[in-house]
N, C-alpha and C positions, 0 to 999 in steps of 0.2 A: 504496499499500499503505499508506503513511504518510498518508494522508486517510483511510483508512478505519479505521485505528485511532486517530487523532484522533476521529471521528467515534463509535465505539464508546466512546471514555473519558468523551466528553460525553453519549452516549446512555445508558451502563448506569446511572449514578448518577441519572438523571432518573427512569428503568423503575423504580429500585429505591425513591426517594423517591416516585413514583405507588402502587407497591404497599402501599409502608408507610403512605401516607394510607387507601387503600383499606380498609387493615386495620381504622385508628381510625374509620373511618366505617362502617363494616359493626359495629362491638362499643359504638356510641355509646348504644344504650338499655340497657346494662349499668351497673351501679353503676360509680363510679369508682376508681382503684386504680393500682399503681404501674405506670410505663409497660412496654407489652408489645411488645418488638422482636420480628422474623419469627424463626423456628423455636424462641428460647429462651425466648418470652414475657417474662416477671418474674422468672425464675431469677436473675439479676443481682443481684435485693435480697438472695437469701440468701446469695449468693455474696461479697455487699459485705458482711454483717453475720458472715461466717463459720460459715454454718450456719444451722439452723432451731432454734429452742429455744421454750420455754412462753413466750416473751417476742415472738416474732417479729412474730404476728399482732396482738399487744395494742398494738405500736408501731406497726403501718400501720395499726390504726383510730384512733388518734389521729390520724395524719396525715390519711385519707383519708374518715372515717367509719364508724361502727358499722355501715355496710352497704358492702362494699368488693370488687371483683374482683380477683382475683391469677388471672393467665395462667401455668399450664405448658405452655410450647410455644403451641400451637392452643387448647389444652383450660381453660375459664374455669373457675375455683371462686370463688363468692359466698362471702364469711363473713360471718357475723351474730357481731357483736361486743357485749358489755354485757348486762344484764337484760333491759332493754328491747326490744331487738331481737330475743335469742333466742326472750323469750316470743312476740313477735310471730311470729316464724316458726313455731314448734314446734307453738305452741297455738291461737292466731289463725289461721293460716294451714296448720292441721295436716293437712289433706287434700291441698293441692296440694304440702307439702313432706313425703308420708308413705313415698314408695320410697327404700329406701338406695340409695346411690350406689357402683357395682362398678366398680373401676378395671379395667384388663387383669390386672394381679398378681392382686387379690380374688378376679378371676372365675375365673382359674384355679385358684386354691385352693378356691374355694368351690361353683364350679361353680352360681352363687344358688341354692343349697339351704341347710336348715337355718334358722336363726330369724334370725340376722344379717343375711345377705345375701341372702333370698329377698324376693320382693315380690307384690303382690296376691294373690288368691285363696290359692295355695301358702304365702304370708308368715301371713295370716292364719289359716289353719288350723293349721299350727304354732304361732305363739302362743298360739292359742287352749288348743291342747292341752298345752303347756308349763305356762301357769298352772294349768291344772286338775290334772294329775299333780303339778305342786309342794303346791298347797294339801291334795292328798290325802296327801302324802307328809309331811303336817306343817309346811308352811313357815310362819313364825310361830307357830307352837304347840309346848304342852309335848312332844309327842312328836321334834321335829326341837331343841328346846332341851337334851332328853338328848341327844343324839348330839353336840352343839358341847359341851355341858359334858367330856364323857369326850374330846374330842380336847383342851380346855384343860387339863385334869388331867395328859394326857399331857405337854403343852407345859410345864408347870410341873415337873414332875418331870426333862424333861429339861434345865431350866434349873437347876434345884437341883444336879443331876450335874455342873455345871460347876466348885460351891463357890466360886463370887464370882471366877472369874479369867476374863480377857480370851476371849471367843469368838464368834464369828460366828453370830448368830441367824438370818439369813435362809433356809436350806435348813429350819432345823427349823419357821417359821413357814411357809413354804410347803408343806411336807409337811403340816401341821395342817389349813390351810386347806384344800389339796388332798383331806384324806380326807373332810371334811365332803359335798363334791361327791361324791366318789367314792363312797362309802357311797349318797347318792342315785341316783348312775346304774346303778353296779353290783352294790351291795348290800354292798360289803366295804371294807375301807380297805389303805392302802399302809405299809410301815415305811419310815425314810429310807434304809436298806441296798438296798432294793430296787431291781435293776440297771435296771428298765424306768422307776422313778419318775426315775430319775439322768437317763436319756435323754429324756425328758419335758421336764425343767426345764431343760436344755441346748438342746433345741430352740427352748423358750419364749425363753431369753435370745439363742440367736440370731435369731430372729423380731423380737425388740423391737430389736436393734441394726440390723438390716440396715433398718428403715423408715426410717432417715435418712441412708442412703448414696446415693451418686452411682449405685450401680448399680440403686436399687429405682428412681429418676427415669428412667435410661434404661430402663428395661423397662417401665414406665409410658408413656412417650413412642412405644417403637420394639419393641415386646413380638414381632412376627415377627420382627424381627431378634435379639433377645436370645435367642428360643428355640434360635435356631441356634447360639449362643457359648457358650463355656464362662464361667464367672464364680461369683461369689456368690450371683447369685440363683438359681444350679441348686442351690445345698445349701438355700438358705432353703426352695423348694417342695419338698425332699425333706424338711425337719424339718416340714412339714406332715401328711406321710405317719405320723409317730409315733402321735399319738393316732386317727388315722381307721383306720389299722390295728389298734390296740386296740380300737378300738369295734367293729371289725368280728369281731373274734375273740371279744369278750363276748357280740354280739350271736348270733353261729353257740353260743355254749355256753348260752347262754338256750334257744335254740329246742332242743337236745337235750334240756335237764332236764323232768323229771317237772313239767307244770303243777299249779301251786298255787291252792287255792281265793280267794287274797286277791292281786294282785300285790306283789311286794318291793319294787320300785325301777323308777327312770324307763324301762328297756328293756323290762320285763314289761309296762307300764301302756300303753307305745307299742307293742307288738307284738299286745296285746288290741285296741287302737282300729283297729290296723290289720286283722284279723281283720273286726272288725263293718263296716267301711267296704267289705273285700271282697264278704263278704255281700251287702251293699245293691246291688252292681253301680254304684258311682257313678262314672263315667267321669270327674268334676272332683276326685277325692278326691287331693291330695298326700301321703298318709300311706304311705309307702314307706319301706325298708330305708335309700336313699342321705339323703334327708334325715331321718330318726334320727340316722344317723352323723354328718351335719354338726350337726345340733341339739345331740350330746351333745359335739361339739368346742365351739361356741359357746359352750353355758352354762360347760362348764370353762373356757375360757378368760376370759371376762366375769367369773366370780365369783373367778376368780384374783386377775385385778389391781384389781378392785374391791376386794378383802379384804386381803390379802398386802401390797400396798403402803403403805396406810395402817399397818397393823400395822407395817412395819420404820419408817416414820415417826415413828409413836408413840414407838416405843422411843429413837431418835437424840434427837427434838425433846424428849421428857422428860428423856433424862438430860442434855440443857443447862440444864434447869429443876427441878432438885430441889424448889424451892419449890412448883411445881404439885405435883408427886409426892406430898409432903407433905399437902398441900391434899387432893387426891383420897382419900389412904389415912384421912386422919381425917375426911371424910364418910363414908368406908365405916363406918368404926368406931362412929363415933355412929349413925348411922342402920339399919346391917344388923348391928352387933355380929359375933356369933361365927356366926351364921346362914348359909346358902350363899346365895350370889347368885344371883337369878333374874330374867330379862330383864325383868320387870315392875318390879323395883326401878329403872330408871332414869327411873321417876317422881318416886320419892323421892331420885334423885342428882342434883338439878340440876345442882351445879359438874362434877361428872364427864359426865354427858351434854353439856355445853356445850364440856369439851374435847375430847370423842370428835367432834365434830361441825365443831369448830375445826381440827383436824387434817388432815381431808377437806377442810376449805376452804383452809387455808393451803399445803395441799402436795397439790393435786388430781392422783389417778393415773392423767391421760390429757394427753398433748399439748394438745389441742384438743377434738375432740367427733365422732363417726362421722358420715361424711359422709352427706346426705341427697340424694335428686333430685327434681326438681320434675315432680310426675304433669301439670302444665297449665302454660299461662304465667300467671305470678302475678305482680300489680301491688302492689309494696309499697315505700312511703315514694317514689314519686314514680317508681321505675324499674318497667322491664317487665322480669322474669326469666324468659328462656324457658322451654318444656317441655323436659325433658333435662337441666335445667341442674345440677349438683352443686351442694349447699349446705352448708357447714362451720359447725355450730353451735359456736362456741369457749365450752364451758362453763367454760373456766378465766375466763376473760374476766369471767366474771358474778358469779365466787367472788372474784374481786380489782378488781371494779366500784366504783369509789371513788364513786359517786354512791350507793350504798349501804350500804357498808360504813367505818367509821370509821378506821380503821387496816389496809388492806387487804393490804400487805406486810409487816405484823407478825404475832406469833401473839398474838391477845386473844382468849381462852375468853369476854371481857365480849359480844363481838358476838352472844351465844346468851343472855346473864343481862339481867333488867331489873332495875331500881334496889335491889330487896329481893332479888334473889340468884334468883329464878326463871326456871326456864327457859323460852327464848322461840322457838318455831318459827318462822323466819325465809323469807317467800316468795322470797327470793333465792335461797335454799340449793339449787341444783341439783345436788346431788351425784350424784343418779342420774339426772340429764334428766329430761325433761318428755314430756308429749304421748303419744300412742299409741306410741310405741316407746322409753320410757324403761324402765331396766332390769327384766329379768322377775324377777330374783333380789333385787330391794331388802328385803324383809323378812326374808330371810335372812340379806343382808350386815350389816343392822341388829345384828339378834340375834348376830351373831359377832363383830363388832367391840366390842359392850358385853360380851360375855361373856367372851371371850379378854382385852381389855384389865382387866378390872375384878380376874379371876381373879389374873393376873401382877401386878398393881400391890398387890394385896391382900400378896402374898405378897413380893418381891423391891421395892427399890430401885435404879435402873439409874441406871448410872456410866458416864462415860469412862473406859478404861483410864490407868493411873498416868503420868503423865507429858503426857496428853493434857487441857489445861486443856477445850475446847469442840470438838465435832463439825462441820464444815461443813453448813448448811442449802442448799447448793447442789446440785440435782438431777442424776444421772447423766445423759448425754447417749443416752436411749433414747427409744421412744416412751410407755412408763408414766412418765417421769419420777420413777423413784424413785431412793433415796439411793443414794450413791457408796458402796460397799462400807464397811463398818465394823466394828471388833469392839465388844462391851460388855462391862462386869461387873454381873452380877445378883446384888447381895447381899441375902441372905435378911434381912429386916425382924426376926424372932426364930427361936428354935427351933423 
């Protein structure tokens, strides 16, 4: 018996070592990365650094190169870091990196429907229709600008009602940004007191915080087991049902309404196109109610984080920099005077335009970037990235790339200005991603950020509350890398 135990004690470590060496050999074609152990992969690295934040992947790239592999259990994620690598992946290898990588959790949430997580013909059809509808609804045009100006004015009035006292601006910003999307999707807006709006915001906040928890990782590694167990992952899955249920109800209402000569909103346009496809008897059509429901979900949440998070950062960053606020105010007064500000004025307000871009660059609203999946074997930088591999384009690393930005970790509007003070569009500014899957609502987002911020900065001077010298600019630990909770004083510039 003792001899058997001795043999096993010698044999077991040898077998484990051989298994480990076999794993390393099978992964030899992948780019290098943190050492991956059986079962846990490279998760030890995150535990060692006490969690994943916006700098985790950037630090790893410094050590392993701008194309590196991070193993989550047996699951490889190939990260692209820095402008050159991200551009090479998303533009030069656009077709190879075209599919969206959908993990078990997000597959459960999205069912491969909508715009964000669909692939192939279904994705192309949803995106093409989405672009067409947003254009017809006025994206980037005066009709859209009027909707945004109405919300901006509402926001100014709410801020004015605080009478210069400290208040939390986040809910009001989120409501105004959401209402631009609601008017596009449903044809109406919500008040900040609406109970459905409150539920929607709480659901979104929960999802953003859940994405960095151990329960999220466990679900991705062992979905079939986690589906049978209670825990925060159940609440996260339930949270996604809020907007999906709301969308279903709105679609039902639209179907029951008398048809109008011209579609009024996104749902009207989509239902109209669905009917046309139905009449064609096209078996390949992916225009159906489930895709419509998930498209609404995707457009809403993408737009919310792309716009509301930079808006929150803008108030915090500018409250820490009264000189930047004063310079923006002076530029607006000198150029626009007492006239209304319109989006075209961004061409005449280079410093203001530069500050808005720098806010997006300095505090990018997403931790990394949405994952892609290779549609074929891709040869990149001497490595073979097999078909089906998940690719993570680290857009944050692009905006902090020290090869292209003079002071990447400091707020510096001069990044977007030449020596004569003219605005300079930078190819390295990938604030809305790039390639075929770039942000669908970029024209709307640009317009919203400019109109909201110029309206507010023209009327108010933003300051930290009495007793607070300066706000922290360290982001909260969630997927959107939003500011930590803060209260601000909106001091009217004049009567």
